ZADO-1210 file (C-alpha; in nm, 4 decimals, padded with zeros to 6 digits):
<atoms>
<atom x="07.4381" y="12.4975" z="11.9426" code="MET" pos="1"/>
<atom x="07.4063" y="12.6346" z="12.2976" code="PRO" pos="2"/>
<atom x="07.2054" y="12.4449" z="12.5535" code="LEU" pos="3"/>
<atom x="06.9385" y="12.6349" z="12.7413" code="ILE" pos="4"/>
<atom x="06.9292" y="12.5419" z="13.1070" code="GLN" pos="5"/>
<atom x="06.7111" y="12.6455" z="13.3975" code="ASN" pos="6"/>
<atom x="06.4214" y="12.7476" z="13.1784" code="ASN" pos="7"/>
<atom x="06.0941" y="12.7849" z="13.3613" code="LYS" pos="8"/>
<atom x="05.7922" y="12.6002" z="13.2359" code="ARG" pos="9"/>
<atom x="05.4746" y="12.8082" z="13.2391" code="ILE" pos="10"/>
<atom x="05.1396" y="12.6384" z="13.2521" code="ASN" pos="11"/>
<atom x="04.8879" y="12.7784" z="12.9995" code="PRO" pos="12"/>
<atom x="04.6350" y="12.8173" z="13.2817" code="LEU" pos="13"/>
<atom x="04.8688" y="13.0628" z="13.4562" code="ASP" pos="14"/>
<atom x="04.8737" y="13.3007" z="13.1588" code="ILE" pos="15"/>
<atom x="04.5067" y="13.3990" z="13.1645" code="ASN" pos="16"/>
<atom x="04.4662" y="13.6089" z="13.4807" code="LYS" pos="17"/>
<atom x="04.0910" y="13.6458" z="13.4180" code="ASN" pos="18"/>
<atom x="04.0280" y="13.2748" z="13.4698" code="ALA" pos="19"/>
<atom x="04.0254" y="13.1074" z="13.8086" code="THR" pos="20"/>
<atom x="04.1469" y="12.7537" z="13.8585" code="ILE" pos="21"/>
<atom x="03.9828" y="12.6656" z="14.1884" code="GLY" pos="22"/>
<atom x="03.8560" y="12.7875" z="14.5223" code="THR" pos="23"/>
<atom x="04.1024" y="12.9475" z="14.7616" code="ALA" pos="24"/>
<atom x="04.1338" y="12.8869" z="15.1337" code="ILE" pos="25"/>
<atom x="04.0057" y="13.0284" z="15.3698" code="PRO" pos="26"/>
<atom x="03.6538" y="13.0216" z="15.2380" code="LEU" pos="27"/>
<atom x="03.5285" y="13.3771" z="15.2752" code="ASN" pos="28"/>
<atom x="03.3437" y="13.6317" z="15.0600" code="GLU" pos="29"/>
<atom x="03.6576" y="13.7340" z="14.8704" code="VAL" pos="30"/>
<atom x="03.7992" y="13.3862" z="14.8049" code="ASN" pos="31"/>
<atom x="03.4650" y="13.2360" z="14.7032" code="MET" pos="32"/>
<atom x="03.4433" y="13.4727" z="14.4090" code="THR" pos="33"/>
<atom x="03.8113" y="13.5313" z="14.3238" code="SER" pos="34"/>
<atom x="03.9617" y="13.1853" z="14.3721" code="GLY" pos="35"/>
<atom x="04.3145" y="13.0823" z="14.2760" code="THR" pos="36"/>
<atom x="04.4677" y="13.2135" z="13.9552" code="THR" pos="37"/>
<atom x="04.7828" y="12.9988" z="13.9245" code="THR" pos="38"/>
<atom x="04.8595" y="12.6284" z="13.9379" code="ILE" pos="39"/>
<atom x="05.1030" y="12.6787" z="14.2273" code="SER" pos="40"/>
<atom x="04.8322" y="12.8517" z="14.4355" code="GLU" pos="41"/>
<atom x="04.5930" y="12.5674" z="14.3631" code="GLN" pos="42"/>
<atom x="04.8525" y="12.3031" z="14.4561" code="LEU" pos="43"/>
<atom x="04.9048" y="12.4775" z="14.7901" code="LYS" pos="44"/>
<atom x="04.5292" y="12.4921" z="14.8482" code="THR" pos="45"/>
<atom x="04.4930" y="12.1244" z="14.7597" code="ASN" pos="46"/>
<atom x="04.7720" y="12.0353" z="15.0034" code="LEU" pos="47"/>
<atom x="04.6111" y="12.2340" z="15.2848" code="LEU" pos="48"/>
<atom x="04.2774" y="12.0698" z="15.2109" code="ASN" pos="49"/>
<atom x="04.4367" y="11.7234" z="15.2219" code="LEU" pos="50"/>
<atom x="04.6173" y="11.7970" z="15.5485" code="LEU" pos="51"/>
<atom x="04.3130" y="11.9376" z="15.7268" code="LEU" pos="52"/>
<atom x="04.0536" y="11.6829" z="15.6082" code="THR" pos="53"/>
<atom x="03.9777" y="11.3985" z="15.8476" code="ILE" pos="54"/>
<atom x="03.9723" y="11.0522" z="15.6827" code="PRO" pos="55"/>
<atom x="03.6091" y="10.9570" z="15.6246" code="GLY" pos="56"/>
<atom x="03.4952" y="11.3204" z="15.6178" code="GLU" pos="57"/>
<atom x="03.4813" y="11.3475" z="15.2396" code="ARG" pos="58"/>
<atom x="03.1729" y="11.1932" z="15.0846" code="ILE" pos="59"/>
<atom x="03.2370" y="10.9080" z="14.8376" code="ASN" pos="60"/>
<atom x="03.6103" y="10.9143" z="14.9178" code="ASN" pos="61"/>
<atom x="03.6620" y="10.7824" z="15.2727" code="PRO" pos="62"/>
<atom x="04.0384" y="10.7387" z="15.2271" code="ASN" pos="63"/>
<atom x="04.0971" y="11.1079" z="15.1472" code="TYR" pos="64"/>
<atom x="04.2590" y="11.3127" z="15.4206" code="GLY" pos="65"/>
<atom x="04.5282" y="11.3004" z="15.6827" code="ILE" pos="66"/>
<atom x="04.3458" y="11.4343" z="15.9879" code="GLY" pos="67"/>
<atom x="04.6436" y="11.6420" z="16.0886" code="LEU" pos="68"/>
<atom x="04.4928" y="11.7790" z="16.4092" code="LYS" pos="69"/>
<atom x="04.4304" y="11.4289" z="16.5434" code="GLN" pos="70"/>
<atom x="04.7794" y="11.3180" z="16.4377" code="GLN" pos="71"/>
<atom x="04.9562" y="11.6145" z="16.5991" code="LEU" pos="72"/>
<atom x="04.7827" y="11.5792" z="16.9347" code="PHE" pos="73"/>
<atom x="04.8542" y="11.2099" z="16.9865" code="GLU" pos="74"/>
<atom x="05.0331" y="11.1293" z="17.3125" code="ASN" pos="75"/>
<atom x="05.3322" y="10.9858" z="17.1296" code="ASN" pos="76"/>
<atom x="05.3843" y="11.2109" z="16.8284" code="LEU" pos="77"/>
<atom x="05.6138" y="11.0279" z="16.5894" code="ASP" pos="78"/>
<atom x="05.7522" y="11.2515" z="16.3150" code="LYS" pos="79"/>
<atom x="05.8550" y="10.9548" z="16.0977" code="THR" pos="80"/>
<atom x="05.5092" y="10.7963" z="16.1032" code="THR" pos="81"/>
<atom x="05.3432" y="11.1310" z="16.0354" code="LEU" pos="82"/>
<atom x="05.5731" y="11.1933" z="15.7402" code="LEU" pos="83"/>
<atom x="05.4938" y="10.8462" z="15.5997" code="GLU" pos="84"/>
<atom x="05.1191" y="10.9127" z="15.6228" code="VAL" pos="85"/>
<atom x="05.1571" y="11.2532" z="15.4581" code="ILE" pos="86"/>
<atom x="05.3806" y="11.1143" z="15.1808" code="ASN" pos="87"/>
<atom x="05.1435" y="10.8283" z="15.0995" code="SER" pos="88"/>
<atom x="04.8400" y="11.0590" z="15.0815" code="GLN" pos="89"/>
<atom x="05.0213" y="11.3270" z="14.8811" code="VAL" pos="90"/>
<atom x="05.1672" y="11.0783" z="14.6326" code="SER" pos="91"/>
<atom x="04.8192" y="10.9368" z="14.5694" code="PHE" pos="92"/>
<atom x="04.6029" y="11.2499" z="14.5697" code="PHE" pos="93"/>
<atom x="04.8490" y="11.5248" z="14.4665" code="ILE" pos="94"/>
<atom x="05.1217" y="11.3550" z="14.2586" code="PRO" pos="95"/>
<atom x="05.2369" y="11.6935" z="14.1234" code="GLU" pos="96"/>
<atom x="05.4286" y="11.7691" z="14.4455" code="ILE" pos="97"/>
<atom x="05.7010" y="11.5972" z="14.6463" code="VAL" pos="98"/>
<atom x="05.7377" y="11.6528" z="15.0202" code="ILE" pos="99"/>
<atom x="06.0807" y="11.7926" z="15.0952" code="ASN" pos="100"/>
<atom x="06.0919" y="11.8544" z="15.4707" code="ASN" pos="101"/>
<atom x="05.8730" y="11.8352" z="15.7794" code="LEU" pos="102"/>
<atom x="05.9403" y="12.0490" z="16.0860" code="GLU" pos="103"/>
<atom x="05.7451" y="12.0047" z="16.4085" code="LEU" pos="104"/>
<atom x="05.7606" y="12.2303" z="16.7099" code="GLU" pos="105"/>
<atom x="05.5689" y="12.1502" z="17.0268" code="GLN" pos="106"/>
<atom x="05.5152" y="12.3799" z="17.3223" code="ASN" pos="107"/>
<atom x="05.3472" y="12.1657" z="17.5863" code="LEU" pos="108"/>
<atom x="05.3194" y="12.4515" z="17.8361" code="ASP" pos="109"/>
<atom x="05.1073" y="12.6600" z="17.5972" code="GLU" pos="110"/>
<atom x="04.9351" y="12.3603" z="17.4311" code="TYR" pos="111"/>
<atom x="05.0675" y="12.4725" z="17.0950" code="LYS" pos="112"/>
<atom x="05.1908" y="12.2710" z="16.7969" code="VAL" pos="113"/>
<atom x="05.3432" y="12.4230" z="16.4844" code="THR" pos="114"/>
<atom x="05.4056" y="12.2228" z="16.1686" code="MET" pos="115"/>
<atom x="05.5913" y="12.3477" z="15.8630" code="LYS" pos="116"/>
<atom x="05.5813" y="12.1290" z="15.5542" code="LEU" pos="117"/>
<atom x="05.8104" y="12.2129" z="15.2621" code="SER" pos="118"/>
<atom x="05.7442" y="12.0710" z="14.9184" code="TYR" pos="119"/>
<atom x="05.8666" y="12.0943" z="14.5595" code="ILE" pos="120"/>
<atom x="05.6316" y="12.1226" z="14.2651" code="SER" pos="121"/>
<atom x="05.7120" y="11.8763" z="13.9865" code="LYS" pos="122"/>
<atom x="05.5521" y="12.1123" z="13.7374" code="LEU" pos="123"/>
<atom x="05.8015" y="12.3978" z="13.7691" code="ASP" pos="124"/>
<atom x="06.0543" y="12.2740" z="14.0317" code="ASN" pos="125"/>
<atom x="05.9618" y="12.5618" z="14.2641" code="GLU" pos="126"/>
<atom x="05.9903" y="12.5085" z="14.6377" code="GLU" pos="127"/>
<atom x="05.7135" y="12.6274" z="14.8682" code="ASP" pos="128"/>
<atom x="05.5861" y="12.5511" z="15.2162" code="SER" pos="129"/>
<atom x="05.2761" y="12.5554" z="15.4302" code="VAL" pos="130"/>
<atom x="05.2678" y="12.6233" z="15.8020" code="GLN" pos="131"/>
<atom x="04.9875" y="12.5168" z="16.0307" code="ILE" pos="132"/>
<atom x="04.9565" y="12.6347" z="16.3905" code="ASN" pos="133"/>
<atom x="04.7301" y="12.4665" z="16.6444" code="TYR" pos="134"/>
<atom x="04.6480" y="12.5935" z="16.9908" code="ARG" pos="135"/>
</atoms>
């Protein structure tokens, strides 16, 4: 009997393209009504929301959020500490993904910080990334 390898698991929510799973980012007229249609889109939106939320900002959940902007503009930006904070928050609030890589690029002359965070979805083993630019 042959073994089937590398088969892709499809979530039942991804099949119905008429149903939305959640709200997409950025919040505008189009995204408020269309939303996300796949689990992978919603995972990415949840990750962005977690990264951009300041701890204490979310009502009834003061531990939610990383406060990325505050973290990135500290005088002594420590990539290891930032990655530990991100990993602890992601493992608690979004256990469906695993952080794979964190890349930071600072341009002090232009007051610009770029962060690229790569992750792997445990649901379908797909790799994706988010990039956030601050000026």
